[in-house]
N, C-alpha and C positions, 0 to 999 in steps of 0.2 A: 576572391582565389585565396588563397593561405599559402603564404611565400618563405618563413621564417618562422625559426625556435620565438621569437618573439609574437608571431601574430596566435601561434599554439596556445604560447603561455595566455594569451590575452583572452581567450576563446576558454580555457580552464578558468579563469577569475572570473568571466561572465556565466559559466555553470556551477560555482557556487553564488554567487547573488540569485541565481534565479531560482535555487535548491533554500535558500535561507527566508527571498521574496525580502533581501534587506540590504543597503550598505553596510550597515554597520556591524551585523552578526558576520558578514562575508569578510570585513576587512577586520574584524579583531580575529576570523577563524586565520586569516593570511596572515596576521600579522603588518598589514600596510595602513596607509590611511584611507581614510574617508575620500579624501577629495584629489587623493591622488587614484584611490577605485574611478572614481566617478571619472576623472580627467580618460582614464585609459578605456572605459568605453564611452565616453564621446567622441575618441578617437578610431575605435576600432567602430563605429557607427557612422563614421564617415566614410572609414576608408572601404566598407563594404556597399556603403550608398541605401541602407534601409533601418530604420526603427527598431531596436531590439530593445530597449526599456518602456515600460510607463511610470513615470515618476512623479510623487506628491509630495508632501512634505511629511506624509504618514508612513507611506509605505511603498513597494517601487513593484512592479508585475512587470512579468513577458508580453511581448505583442505577439499576435498570430505568428507574426516571422521569428521572434524568438524562441517561442514555443518550441517550431518546429525545430529552430539551431540547435537547441539545449537538447531536443531527442538525441538528436544527430549525435553530437559532441560527446555525450553522455554513451551512449552504444559505443562509438569510436575509444574515450580515453576508458573506459572496463578493458576493451577489447588488449588494450595496449599496457594497462596495470595487469592485467590478469598473466599477461604473455613477462610480461618484466619479473612478477615476482614467481611467476611457477619457476622460471628459470632459475633466479635470487636462491627459492628455496627446492632445488635440487643440487645445488652445489652448498647452500649453509644447513642441508638438514635440518630445519629451522622447524622446531617445536614452541607449545606453548600452550596456553590456557583461554577458554573462552565459556564466560558464562553468561547465558543472558532466558530476558523472563518472555515469554509467547503467547499473542492469543491463542488459545485452544483451536480457531479455525484456520488461523495462520497456519497449523503443524501440518495439517491435511496438504492445503493450498501451496503453503513455499514450500516447506522445511523437507516433509517423507521423500519428496521427487528430490532434490538435490543430496541428499544425507551419502547416495552411494558416491557419487561424480564425487563431490569435499573431502571423502575419506578415503576415496584411492587417490585425488593430487596430493593431500598434505594428512599421511597417516600418522603426524609426530604431533598435530594440534590435537590437544581436549577440549571438548563442546562438552557442554552442560546446557540442557535445556530445562527448563522448569517451563511449564502450562499454566495459564490462568487469566480467567475471562475478569478478575479484577484491575485496576489500575495499579500500580507498584508504581515505588518512589524506586528506580534502578540504582541511582547513586548510595540512599541510603541502606535500602539493602544486598549491597551488594555484588550486584551484575554490573557485566560491564554494557547491556545494552537489554531495550525494551522490546519490542515490536505488537504494534497497535495499529490502527485508524491512521490516518493522518490528523484527523479534524480533533482528534481526543484528545492529542500530545500538548502539554503546556510550553506556552510562547519563549520560555524561557529554555528549554532544548533543543538541542538539534536536533532535525529531521530530514532522514534519509529514505524516500519512497522508492519502494522494489517493488513496482506493481503499477498497471494505472489506474484510473478509477473504475472502481466496482458496482457492477448489477444487481441491483437485489432486486427478485419478484416473488410472487406468490403462487405456490404449488398445492398442488392437491392428487390423490388416485384418483384416476377414473372412475373406481368403482364408487367414491365418492363423491362426487361432483353428479355423477348418474344417475347416486339415490336423493343428493341434496341440492340441485341443481346447481344450474353453473353462474356466476356473476357475471353483469352486465357492466356494473361500475362501481368503484370502490364504496361506495354506499352501502350496495346490497349484501358484502362483509356485514354490517350492523344484525343479519338473521343468521349468520350461519357461524358454527362452532372450529374458533381457529385457534393454534397453537399461541397464543401468549408469549413475550418475549420480555423477561426480566434481565437489563444489562448490568454491566460488571460493577456500576455505580448505582443499582440497585433499584433503579427506576423501570416503572410499565413501558416497553417502547410501541410509541404509534408508529402505525405501517405507513411509511410515505408512499406516493403515489404520483410518477408524472405524464404528462402523454399531451406533446406539446408545451403550449404554455398553461398548460393547467398543471397547478400543484393541488394534492391532498395528504392529509395526516389522520388516520383515521385510528379512532382506540379499538382494537376487533374488539369483539367480546369469546369467552373462549373459556372452558374447565379445565385446560392442562396451562398450564402455567411456566416455562425453565427456559434456565440460562445457556443450556446445552442446545448446541447445532445438531451436534446429532440424535437426541430427542427427537428433537422439531421432526426432522427427517424421517427418523422413524415411525411416527404417531402419522404423517402424512401417507408415508407405503404400507403404514396399515390399514387405513380409510377412517381416522382418527376424527381428521380434519385439513384445514388451510394452514400449512406453514409459512412463512416468511425467511428469506433467508439469502447468502448470493449465489447467483446464479452459475457459478462456475461448478458451487460444491454439489451441484446435483445436474448437472450437465448427464451426465450417465446414465440417470435414473431416468430423463426424459430422453432421449434417445433412441431409450429402449422399452418406453412406452409406461413401466411403472409408474411415472409421475405426467402431472399435463400443470400447464403455465393455466394457472387463473389469473383471469386479466390480461391475453397479452397486451393488447391497449398498452398496456400500462406498464410500466416501473420508473428505477429510482436508482439512479447512479452517483453512489457514493463514495466519499477522499477514499484515495489509494493508502495500503500499507505500508509503514515505514517503521523502520527501527531509527532510535532515541536512541537521544544518551546528552551528557553532561556536556554541555561547551565548554566547560574545565581541563576534560578528559581527554586524548586522545584515542583514536578506536586501535586496537587488538590488530597485528598481523591478522590472526586468526577470522577472526569478525570484517574483517575488507575484505580475507578471498571469501567468506560465505556469503556476501552480499553481491560480491563477482559470481559467483556459480549461482544465485537465484533470478540477478538478474539477465544471465547467459540462457537459463533455463524459460526465463521470461519469454525472449526474444525468439527461440527456436521455435516454442510453443503458439509464437503470433506471427 
């Protein structure tokens, strides 16, 4: 049971280690020694009577109990920080500017739903958003942060996840599937017209599917190639072929019957979306508050 401020401080330190997956990076961020950090975590585990972190010579990762605790600590600290910052902002009339570079999929998924809330709470903060699917060196380009899939972020950058891991699915219109047949397994896609994906790094993406312990990567055929999810979804809606995208981006079309899951027993869970920024920079107040608003909306939606 958390009984004092030292315990709260240790939980916040624990959360930094989980987010960075590194004692060294967390220690640098907190400006304390690695040995002191390790001692505090061992003492916390001893007090709680449960192992929170798996440690090796090269990496650190949370145990199942550690992951569950980190999620609850993050939610609690977000609420505390949001309340404090909002209170301070009301009395200080805080202003400023934030400049971010955002993956296009993240605009519809995360930013658009929270912008009214952010504007209402922080009217004096200027927010500039650039949307780009190509990976951007945010430091060199003068951005405060970028927003990309966590798996694509270089290790020398600080990454702050703002979603849970995301599910990817194949979809098509009922009309296309009635006309061309419904695939029964991923290999059946090789005889279909698929909307191929060119990634922000210029590569053709091989669609990934998982079912239990089975995993497949398919270099799908298709006469249409796009780097835009909007175009892929529009093509699927119009019956051009099968598209592959984040399930959350097509939920309303699935519910309305305009699209249908292809290979419903197969899907792929990919990394979460995360803000990333240089470890040598401190997050601007406005960006901290934007992250809090996004996380608040994510908790409300789930």
